[in-house]
Each structure stands twice: as C-alpha cells, then as structure tokens.
C-alpha positions in Angstrom: 13.4 -20.6 -4.5 11.6 -23.5 -2.8 12.0 -24.0 0.9 11.6 -27.7 2.1 10.3 -28.3 5.5 10.3 -31.8 6.9 7.6 -33.2 9.2 8.3 -32.0 12.7 6.6 -31.2 15.9 6.4 -27.6 16.8 5.2 -26.1 20.0 3.2 -22.9 19.6 3.2 -20.7 22.7 -0.1 -21.1 24.6 -1.3 -23.7 22.2 -1.4 -27.4 22.0 1.4 -29.1 20.1 1.0 -28.5 16.4 2.2 -31.1 13.8 3.4 -29.3 10.8 4.5 -30.9 7.6 5.4 -28.5 4.8 7.0 -27.6 1.6 7.2 -23.9 1.7 3.8 -23.0 3.3 2.3 -26.2 2.1 2.4 -29.9 2.9 5.3 -32.0 1.8 4.4 -35.4 0.4 6.8 -38.0 1.8 7.0 -41.6 0.6 7.1 -43.4 2.9 5.9 -40.8 5.4 8.1 -40.7 8.4 7.7 -38.4 11.5 11.1 -36.8 12.3 10.6 -35.7 15.8 12.8 -32.9 17.0 14.8 -35.1 19.4 15.9 -37.4 16.5 16.5 -34.7 14.0 19.0 -31.9 13.3 22.0 -34.2 13.7 24.0 -33.0 10.7 24.4 -29.9 8.5 22.1 -31.1 5.8 19.2 -31.6 8.3 20.0 -28.2 9.8 19.7 -26.6 6.4 16.3 -28.1 5.9 15.3 -26.6 9.2 16.6 -23.2 8.2 14.6 -23.5 5.0 11.6 -24.3 7.1 12.0 -21.0 9.0 11.9 -19.1 5.8 9.0 -21.2 4.7 7.0 -20.1 7.7 7.3 -16.4 6.6 5.2 -17.5 3.6 2.3 -18.7 5.8 -1.0 -16.8 5.4 -0.7 -15.6 9.0 2.6 -13.9 8.1 3.6 -12.6 4.7 1.3 -14.8 2.7 -1.3 -12.1 3.3 -2.0 -11.1 6.9 0.9 -8.7 7.6 -0.2 -6.7 4.5 -3.7 -6.6 5.9 -2.8 -5.5 9.5 -0.5 -2.8 8.1 -3.0 -1.3 5.7 -6.8 -2.0 6.3 -7.0 -0.2 9.6 -5.5 2.9 7.9 -6.8 5.4 5.4 -4.9 3.5 2.6 -7.2 0.6 2.0 -10.7 -0.7 2.6 -12.7 -3.9 2.5 -15.1 -4.0 -0.5 -17.5 -6.5 0.9 -17.0 -6.5 4.7 -19.2 -9.6 5.2 -16.9 -11.8 3.1 -14.8 -14.4 4.9 -16.9 -14.3 8.1 -16.3 -10.6 8.4 -12.7 -11.0 9.5 -11.3 -8.3 7.1 -14.3 -6.1 7.5 -13.8 -6.0 11.3 -10.3 -4.6 10.9 -11.7 -2.0 8.4 -14.5 -0.9 10.7 -12.5 -1.2 14.0 -14.9 -3.8 15.3 -12.4 -6.7 15.6 -13.2 -9.4 18.2 -11.0 -11.9 19.9 -12.4 -14.7 17.7 -11.3 -12.9 14.5 -9.6 -15.6 12.3 -6.9 -13.2 11.0 -5.9 -12.3 14.6 -5.7 -16.0 15.6 -3.9 -17.1 12.4 -1.3 -14.5 12.7 -0.6 -15.2 16.3 -0.3 -19.0 15.7 1.8 -18.7 12.5 4.2 -16.2 14.1 4.9 -18.4 17.1 5.4 -21.4 14.9 8.0 -19.5 13.1 9.6 -18.3 16.3 9.8 -21.8 17.6 11.5 -22.9 14.5 14.2 -20.2 14.8 14.7 -21.1 18.4 15.1 -24.8 17.5 17.9 -24.0 15.0 19.6 -21.5 17.3 19.5 -24.1 20.1 20.9 -27.0 18.0 23.4 -25.2 15.6 26.4 -25.2 17.9 26.3 -28.9 18.2 26.5 -29.5 14.4 29.8 -30.1 12.7 30.0 -27.5 10.0 32.2 -24.6 8.8 32.2 -21.7 11.2 31.4 -19.2 8.5 28.3 -21.1 7.5 27.3 -21.5 11.1 27.6 -17.7 11.7 25.5 -16.9 8.6 22.7 -19.3 9.5 22.7 -18.0 13.1 22.4 -14.5 11.7 19.5 -15.5 9.5 17.6 -17.1 12.3 18.2 -14.1 14.6 16.9 -11.8 11.9 13.7 -13.8 11.3 13.0 -14.1 15.0 13.5 -10.3 15.4 11.3 -9.6 12.3 8.5 -11.8 13.6 8.6 -10.3 17.1 8.6 -6.8 15.5 5.4 -7.6 13.7 3.8 -9.2 16.7 4.6 -6.3 19.1 3.3 -3.7 16.6 0.0 -5.7 16.1 -0.7 -6.8 19.7 1.4 -4.7 22.0 2.8 -6.9 24.9 3.3 -10.5 23.7 4.9 -13.5 25.3 8.7 -13.5 24.7 10.2 -16.9 24.1 13.8 -17.1 23.0 14.5 -20.7 23.9 13.4 -23.9 22.1 10.2 -25.1 23.6 10.3 -28.8 24.3 7.3 -29.0 26.6 4.2 -26.9 25.9 3.5 -26.6 29.6 6.8 -24.7 30.3 5.2 -21.4 29.3 1.8 -21.7 30.9 1.5 -18.9 33.4 4.2 -16.7 31.9 1.7 -14.2 30.5 2.6 -11.4 28.2 6.0 -9.7 28.2 6.1 -5.9 28.3 6.7 -4.6 24.8 9.8 -2.6 26.1 11.4 -5.9 26.9 10.4 -7.4 23.6 11.9 -4.5 21.8 15.1 -4.9 23.8 15.3 -8.5 22.5 14.6 -7.4 18.9 17.4 -4.9 19.2 19.8 -7.5 20.6 19.0 -10.0 17.9 19.5 -7.6 15.1 22.8 -6.2 16.4 24.1 -9.8 16.6 22.6 -10.7 13.2 24.3 -7.7 11.5 27.7 -9.0 12.8 27.1 -12.5 11.5 25.4 -11.9 8.1 27.1 -11.5 4.8 27.1 -8.2 3.0 25.9 -9.7 -0.3 23.3 -12.4 -0.9 24.3 -15.6 -2.6 20.8 -17.0 -2.7 17.7 -14.9 -3.6 15.4 -14.4 -0.6 18.1 -15.0 2.0 18.8 -12.4 4.7 21.9 -10.2 4.4 23.6 -7.6 6.5 21.7 -4.8 4.8 18.4 -6.3 5.9 19.6 -6.3 9.5 20.7 -2.7 9.3 17.5 -1.6 7.6 15.2 -3.4 10.1 17.2 -2.2 13.1 16.9 1.3 11.7 13.1 0.9 11.4 13.0 -0.4 15.0 14.9 2.6 16.3 12.7 4.9 14.2 9.6 3.3 15.8 11.1 3.9 19.2 11.9 7.5 18.2 15.6 6.9 18.7 16.4 8.9 15.6 20.2 9.2 15.9 20.5 5.5 16.4 18.2 4.9 13.4 20.4 7.1 11.2 23.5 5.2 12.3 22.0 2.0 11.0 20.1 3.2 7.9 23.2 5.0 6.5 25.0 1.7 6.4 22.5 0.3 3.8 23.2 2.3 0.7 27.0 1.6 0.6 26.2 -2.1 0.3 25.0 -1.6 -3.3 21.2 -1.0 -2.9 19.7 1.7 -5.1 16.4 3.0 -6.5 15.4 1.5 -9.8 14.9 4.1 -12.5 11.4 2.9 -13.4 9.0 2.3 -10.4 7.0 -0.1 -12.5 9.9 -2.6 -12.5 10.1 -2.9 -8.7 7.2 -5.3 -8.4 7.3 -6.8 -11.9 7.9 -10.6 -11.4 10.3 -10.4 -14.4 12.6 -8.2 -12.2 12.4 -10.1 -8.9 15.2 -9.6 -6.5 16.3 -6.4 -8.1 18.7 -3.8 -6.6 16.0 -1.9 -4.7 14.9 -5.0 -2.8 16.7 -5.4 0.6 14.6 -8.4 1.8 11.5 -10.0 0.5 9.5 -13.2 1.0 9.7 -15.4 -2.1 6.7 -16.9 -3.9 6.6 -18.8 -7.2 3.8 -20.0 -9.4 3.6 -23.5 -10.9 5.9 -25.1 -8.4 5.2 -28.2 -6.3 1.6 -28.7 -7.6 0.9 -24.9 -7.5 1.6 -24.8 -3.7 4.5 -22.4 -3.7 2.5 -19.3 -4.6 0.5 -16.8 -2.5 -3.3 -16.2 -2.7 -2.8 -12.5 -1.8 -3.4 -11.4 -5.4 -6.8 -13.2 -5.3 -7.7 -11.9 -1.9 -6.8 -8.3 -2.8 -8.5 -8.1 -6.2 -11.8 -6.3 -6.6 -14.8 -8.5 -6.7 -15.6 -10.0 -10.1 -12.2 -9.1 -11.7 -10.6 -12.6 -11.4 -11.9 -16.0 -10.3 -12.5 -16.0 -6.5 -11.6 -12.4 -6.0 -12.4 -11.3 -2.5 -12.2 -7.5 -2.6 -10.1 -7.3 0.6 -7.5 -4.6 1.3 -8.3 -2.5 -1.8 -6.7 1.0 -2.2 -9.1 3.8 -1.5 -10.1 6.2 -4.2 -8.8 9.0 -1.9 -5.3 7.5 -2.0 -5.6 6.9 -5.7 -6.5 10.6 -6.3 -3.7 11.7 -4.0 -1.1 11.0 -6.7 -0.6 14.1 -8.9 -0.8 13.9 -12.7 3.1 14.0 -12.8 3.6 11.2 -10.4 4.8 8.1 -12.2 4.0 5.9 -9.2 0.2 6.0 -9.6 0.0 3.9 -12.7 3.0 1.8 -11.6 1.6 0.9 -8.2 -2.2 1.2 -8.7 -4.8 0.4 -11.4 -8.5 1.2 -11.7 -11.3 -1.1 -12.9 -13.8 0.0 -15.4 -16.2 0.4 -12.5 -13.9 2.8 -10.8 -12.5 0.5 -8.1 -8.8 0.9 -7.4 -6.5 -2.2 -7.1 -2.8 -2.8 -6.4 -0.3 -3.6 -9.1 2.3 -4.6 -6.5 0.8 -8.1 -6.6 0.0 -9.5 -10.1 -1.4 -12.6 -11.6 1.4 -14.9 -12.7 -0.5 -18.1 -13.5 -3.8 -19.3 -14.7 -4.3 -20.7 -11.2 -5.2 -17.3 -9.7 -4.6 -18.4 -6.1 -1.0 -19.5 -7.0 0.5 -16.0 -7.1 4.2 -15.6 -7.9 4.7 -12.0 -6.7 7.2 -11.7 -3.9 6.1 -9.8 -0.9 8.5 -6.9 -0.1 9.6 -6.6 3.5 12.2 -3.8 3.1 13.4 -1.9 0.1 15.7 1.1 -0.5 13.0 3.7 -1.1 11.7 2.9 2.4 15.3 3.4 3.8 15.6 6.8 2.1 12.3 8.0 3.5 13.1 6.7 7.0 16.4 8.7 6.8 14.5 11.8 5.6 12.2 11.5 8.6 15.1 10.9 11.1 17.1 13.8 9.8 14.1 16.1 9.9 13.3 15.1 13.5 16.9 15.8 14.5 16.9 19.3 12.8 19.0 18.4 9.8 16.8 19.6 6.9 19.6 19.5 4.4 20.0 15.7 4.7 16.3 15.2 5.1 15.6 16.9 1.8 18.5 15.1 0.0 17.0 11.7 1.0 13.4 12.7 0.4 14.1 14.2 -3.0 15.8 11.1 -4.3 12.5 9.3 -4.0 10.5 12.3 -5.4 12.9 12.6 -8.3 12.4 8.9 -9.3 8.6 9.5 -9.1 9.0 12.4 -11.6 8.1 15.1 -9.0 9.7 18.5 -8.4 12.1 18.8 -5.5 10.7 19.8 -2.1 12.5 22.8 -0.8 10.8 23.7 2.5 13.1 23.5 5.5 10.3 24.1 8.1 10.3 21.0 10.3 6.5 20.7 10.6 5.9 21.3 6.9 8.6 18.8 6.0 7.2 16.3 8.4 3.9 16.4 6.6 5.5 16.0 3.2 7.6 13.0 4.3 4.5 11.3 5.8 2.7 11.8 2.5 5.6 10.5 0.5 5.7 7.3 2.7 2.0 6.9 2.2 2.2 7.1 -1.6 5.5 5.3 -2.1 4.7 2.3 0.2 1.0 2.0 -0.5 -0.1 -1.6 0.0 3.2 -2.8 1.5 1.9 -2.9 5.1 3.5 0.3 6.5 0.8 3.0 6.7 -1.1 1.9 9.8 2.2 1.4 11.8 3.5 4.8 10.5 0.4 6.5 11.9 0.8 4.8 15.2 4.4 5.5 15.7 4.0 9.2 14.7 1.0 9.5 17.2 -1.3 10.4 14.3 -3.5 7.3 14.1 -6.5 8.5 16.1 -6.7 12.0 14.6 -6.1 10.9 11.0 -8.5 8.0 11.1 -11.3 9.9 12.9 -11.0 12.7 10.3 -11.0 10.1 7.5 -14.1 8.4 8.9 -15.9 11.7 9.2 -15.5 12.6 5.5 -15.9 9.1 4.1 -19.2 7.5 3.3 -19.8 4.1 4.9 -18.0 4.8 8.2 -20.7 6.7 10.1 -20.4 6.0 13.8 -16.9 4.5 13.5 -14.5 6.0 15.9 -10.9 5.1 16.8 -9.7 5.3 20.4 -6.4 4.4 22.1 -7.7 0.9 22.7 -7.8 0.3 18.9 -4.1 0.9 18.4 -3.6 -2.8 19.1 -5.6 -5.8 18.0 -7.3 -8.2 20.4 -5.4 -11.2 21.8 -6.8 -14.3 20.2 -9.5 -16.0 22.2 -7.7 -19.3 21.8 -4.8 -17.9 23.8 -6.7 -16.3 26.7 -8.9 -19.4 27.0 -5.9 -21.8 27.1 -3.8 -19.8 29.5 -5.5 -17.4 32.0 -2.1 -15.6 32.5 -2.4 -14.2 29.0 -4.7 -11.2 29.5 -6.8 -9.6 26.9 -6.0 -6.1 25.6 -8.0 -3.2 27.0 -11.3 -2.6 25.2 -11.8 -6.1 23.9 -14.0 -8.8 25.4 
C-alpha cells in the first residue's frame, strides 16, 4: 500500500519549520510543483484522506519504524549488538556501549521524525470536523489518528522519559517555546485517553492492509497498562483482542515471510514495498541490520548476539525461523529479508503488534495478579507453536523468569527487549551481568541515568526550557 503525502509545511516542536514533500517516506515528484500550505489545504474529504495517508507515511521514516525504533528497543539490551561500532559516525555503537551523546544522529532523527508525525495527526484531528463526509468515515479516521499519535508518544516517552506534549495543531513554531518537557505521567495519561477514544471509533476488521483497527487499540492500550504495572486494566484490554479473529500461525517461519504479509497473527504493522515509486517505498533496515560483507552496503548494526542464538533449544522451531547464522558464525535476523535486487529497498513490513505478543503480555499480567492457571494457558500457546513442552510451574517467581525468556526469544529483533527490561526493573542488573561475561564490554556499566536516551542537542540549543536528561552533557 502506497501512502501519498502532498507538499506541506509541518512544524516540529522545538525546531524550525520543516518543509516536507513525500510519497511514503520519500519525496513526491509533482508536475508542476505546487506548495499546498496548510491554511489552503484540507478543504474536502479527498484532501483529508491524503493527509491521513501522510500520517501513516511518517511511521515509515527512518527515525520511526523505518529502522530507529527497532534499534532503540534492541541494541541497548542483551539481544543485539553493533558489529562495527565506528560505522555511521558511531551512532549505533554509542547505543550498544551506553556512551550516547546529545549529538547522536539516531537520537536527533527519532525526535524530529516523531514530532513531524505528531503534528500531522494533530492537523487532521483539528480539521476533520469541518470536512463534509460520512460520519462513519470521520470516526474511523479520527480513531486512526488518535492511535498513531498515542503510539508515537508511547515510543517517545519510553526512549526519552519526559517529552513535550502537544495535542493541538501547531501553526506558529514560537507557540511552544518555553513549554519545556511534560512529565511522563501526564504523557501517559494522554496516551491512555487517545487509545480509549480510538478503540471506540475504530472498526473491528481492517478493510485496507496496514490500517489501524480496534484490535490494535486494545493491544496497545494493554501494553501501556502493562508498562505502568496496571495489570488488571491490561488484562481487560488484552482479552478483547483474540475474539476479533487474531490467532497464532501454525508455522513461525510464515509470520515474517513477505509472501504472507498481513496474516492473521499481525495486529498492526508498518507497510513497506519493494520496486514501487522508483524503489522509494521500501526500507533500508535489512541492509542496515545485515552482517558486514553479506550484502551490498551491509552495515552490521543491530545483529542478534550469539548468546541469544544459543538460548534457543534444539527443539525450538523459532531459532531457524527467526534467526540465521553466516558461515563466519555471525547471527542475523530473518524477520527482515531481501525482497529486491536493490538491497536498500526492503519490502518486509515492520511489526508493531502481533498476537503472540498479546498472549505473552496476558501471561505476564495473570502471573503478576496470582492467576497461574491463566498465565500458563497463554504462555503455553506460544510454547506449543514453538514445538516446546508445556511449562507447568505455578511458582510466581519461576514463572516470571520463564515468561521473560519467552518474550526475549519470541520477539527477538522486534524492538521489545530493552523496554521489557526497563519496565520489569531488570535493565541495570541484567545488562551489567551481561557486560561482565561478554568480551568487548570491559568497563561498560549501566546506571539509572542510562534508562533514557539523551535529549537531542538541537532541541536544548533551540529552546533552553527543554532540559537535558540527567547524566548527559
């Protein structure tokens, strides 16, 4: 699915006005080229739909699901590493070695791309009630924009902690100078509010691949509640997902096979396609995350560790479905594959939420609330698909450890592990233990300051009210 984005002015919080012209995450050639400034656009339903497509397109940006969210959710953890830390100005290596600085390009790119996307959702939400259109379609589009805004803020707050909260269309970049960063508790409150409203407005079934549905809102809200340790509320949302028709695929190798895109396990993913619009609709994540020398331009970023590769037992069907090993003994992900002779034009969709994640979240929530029967039922559905024996322990601490390992193995490379470690208060202990036993990390130590990334220097320089995170210059 191709998302068309007309040339518009967007205001990115704390930044100068950014002119974006795009088709998907790329530039849209327009003949003749005409600037459609916001004040003169979004006057009818067709124009509004272009803007909605633009909001989806921004999820494809490199700073979001084009690559960076997978990086921030994996490289700081014990799941993946950077093969050549000096590559790409050391930006990925800094995340791997916990030496990130405020000038890190990944940090800056993610902040900017996220706020561009938030501005676009705010524009649509601000304009939509003034457009003549069927109420059912208006509700659906509102729900989609609320979901994307909530998803983007959820990613921002997990990466940076407190972030500026903007829920109105920005027409003057100066309006938000001096606001500073909003406490993350307030940001989470807005995320919750957006997702509750989105779930009321969204359809139960998707009519177009890649569009948000009610199940995505339930699943994301459940993950938000789990992150906040509100387990009963999380259960209330997550148990609504399965009845909508999602299920585990029998063969784990099919989940990420481009031939089986948008399958019944996928609740929401960001769409990419090879060979479309001059090879500009794909993602370069496969190229970035391939071991050096294996494909043209491979960067060796975000590679699975040998430790995680060896953590799969011989019976586990997921190892060869999710991971491969080069002849030189370097693991790589199979969740992103080469779909074109143009290696940077990858056609693998990037999964945001899938049903296996929901089952494992339910297992965790039930265990934390003392319901081992339901915890085991949900956990063993995932283990059964993997070809593993059922877990039978009912001891809460033991089961907690098993569930954490299952999440690590099942969701390897999908951007979950680092955030799982943080929300379970295990990040410092797990990572310092990992560094102590792993060659190449001598002297690396994680502290509480490292649980968030630095605020980009471009932001603190532009607006003195935006303060740097503790521990970063």
